[in-house]
N, C-alpha and C positions, 0 to 999 in steps of 0.2 A: 503494500499500499503506500509506503512511505517512497520506493522507487519510481512507482506511478507519479505520484505527486510532485517530484522532483522533477521527473519528467515533463511533467506539463507545466509545470512552474517554469523550466528552460526553455520551452517553445513559446509559449508564452513572452518570455521574456524576449527571445531571438526575434519574432515580429512583430513587438509590440514596439522595440527601438527602429526598426526599420522601419516601419508603417510610418510612426510619427516622425522619422527623419526626412520624410521624404514631404512632409507638413513645417515641420519646425525643425528643424534638426539641433539648432542651440540652446530651445527649452527642453528635448529632450537632454542633452549631455549637463545641462545645468541640473535635471530631474537627479539624472543619475549620479551626476557628483556632489552632487548636498549630500542627498540621500545616503549616498557611499559611505560620506567623511561624516556624517552625524550620527551613525549605527541605524536608520532604518531601514536601510536597504543594505540585504548581505551580495555583494557582486561580485561574479567570479574574477577570478586573479587576473584574467585576461585583463578585464574592464577597471581593474582598479585603477589605471594609471586615469581614472574621472574625474579620483577623489582630491589629486593633488591638486593645491590651491590655485597655482599657476592658470592648468587648465578652466578649473571654475572658474578664473575670472576671466579668462580670455573667452570663455562662452555668455560670461555676462555683458562684458562688453558687446560682443557679436548679436545676442539676443534684445540690446538695447536698442541695438542700431535697427535690427530688423523689425523691432514693437516699431518705430516710426514709420520702416518703409512701407512696410506692408501695408500703411494704413492711409499712403497718397497716390491716390487713383493714378494710374497709367506708372507710375513709380514702382509700383508693385507688380507688375505684371516685366518689367525690367530688373528687379529684382531679384523675381523667379527663375526668369531666362539664365541669372549669372549661378544664381544658386546648382542650378541645373547638374554642374560638373561639383557641386559639394554634397550635394545631399543625398544624391545615391551612390556615390564611392563611401561614404560613411556610412550612408543606411549598412553596407554592406558588410564593412569591417566591425560595427558595431553587432550585424547578425553572428560574424565568425568568433567574435571574441564571447558572447552572450553565450554557447555551448561549452566553454571552459575547455580543461585539458583531456581534447579527445584526441582521434585519430587524423593527422593531416586530410585524410579526402575529407571526413566529416566535416571539417571545420570550412574547406573549400566549397561541399555543397551549399553549408549553410552561408555562405557568403553570395552564394550564385543566387538562394531564395532572398537571402536581404535585401541585393541590390535591384532583383525583380519585383518586390513588395514597395521598396521605395521609390522604382522609376512609376510605380502604377499610382502609391497616394499622393507622386509627386505630378503626374499628369494630370489627374484630376482636380487637382488643387491649383494649377498654372491655369488650364484651359477653363474654368469655373470662373475664374476671376476676371481673366481676357473679356470672356464676353459681360461678366457684373462691371465693366468698366466701360461696356456703353452708356452706362446709362449717367445721364448729366450729372447726377445729386451724387453727392458724396456719402450717403449716409448710408446706403445698401451695401460701399464696399467697404465703410466702417465697421457693419455689423457682421459681414463675413469675413473679415479681419478679426474680429473680437474671436468669433462662433470658432473659428480655429485657431486661438490661443486656447480656449476653453477645451476643444475638443482631444488637443494635443494632452494637457494637465491632466481630465476626465481617462482616457486613453490608458495613460502611461500607470494612472492611480488602478484603472483596473489591471492591467495586465500583470502588476507588482503584487496587487491583493486578492484580485478576485480573478486567476484564468481561466476558469474554467469559463466565465459568464465573457471574457474578452473575445474568448477564440472562438466561442458561437457566434456573437457581432462581427470580428474579422470574418470568420467562413461569409456571414451577410454582406461585408463591403466588399468581395474580393465579387461573390455573385453582380452586386449592382454594377460595379465596375468595369465587367465584361460586358453587362448591360448599357452602361451609360456612355464608355468612351466611345465606341463608332459615333454615336449618333453627337457626342462633343465634337470629337472632330469634323465631321459632316459641317453641323453650323460655323468652329471657328473657318472651314477652308469658305464657305459664304459670306461670313465678315470681313476675312482679310481680302476676296474679290472684289467686297464692293469696297473698301480702302485703296486698292489697285487702281477702279476705275476713279476713284473719288479724285485720286492724288494726279492719274494721266499716266500710269504706271503699266494698266491694262487694257486691251481695245474690248469694248463692248460685246459681249455674244450674239452673236445672229442666231435667229430661228426659223425652223421651214415649218410647216405642215405636213404631219405627215397619213397619212392613207388613211384612216379615221377622223383626222383634221385636228389633232390636237399637235401643240406646235413643241417642237423639241428642236435641242442645240442642233446649229449647224456647224459641221467642221471643217478642217481649212482644206482639202480633196473635195469638199461639197460647192468651198466658195470659190476654188479654183475653178473645176466642172462649167461652173453658172457663168462665170467671166466669160470662160472660153464658147460658148455655146451662144452668148449676146453677142462677142465681136463675129461669129460666125454667121448671127440670122440680120446684124447690120449691112454683111458684106452683101449676103443675098439682095437686101431692101436694093441696098446701095447699085446691084447690077440689073434692077429691073423685074427679078425673079419672083417678087411679093411683092403685093401689095400692101400700102399702110395700115388698112385696116386684117392683112395678114400678120404682118409685123406684130403691130402692138398686140393682136390675139396672144400669138409665141412667144412674146417679151412677157406676158403675165404669166403664163403658163411656165416661163422657164424661173422668173421670179418666186412662185409657189412653191417650188419644188422640182417639176416634174420638166427636166432634162431629157431632152430625146436626141 
């Protein structure tokens, strides 16, 4: 029974630290470092370095910076982009350290899983905040930022004190992410496309009706074929092989996507 509880606690710490790192790494380091140094948390020997006052101080400074950067609309997305190169590797390292003194293969496997979990939570947070930033008012952004801070703290508390409950919620989070991230990515692509058109960085998408009359995007090859057909049609009109009425009829047909 004790071994079962120890394994459960180790898995919860491994997944909890990596998951929370993808949202707010420095809060995780503060919780683990401060909790370990005060005796409230029994950290594995591989993570005992987090109890060092220098590590706690550095994590505190970075958390202070992130606390304010995360609440400035626009700057939070820039900050999240930069932190991509920090949160995911750190999540992998924390997960590897959380399993304690084990075989190198198990430690590497834990690091791989931890990096994937950190990447998932980071992508969910970063994408969601990017969409929230389209709102002109700052209150939604502030609420999301404060909610993220509370989520990390409550998640770490659950992982350390109630590992069974945390792991159930963690599985629900993974299922939600699998469903949500593809939809989030499609929304981000639409948003970036609109921004590109607004800034003149991309051309407006052309559409043509399909057989049922539904308007679908026109590909570059379709546009090229259309231009070629119109040029050929003008040549036939200029040579007198088509009347003006026939020219207009066939031109309208080509513009509707019926290239002959």
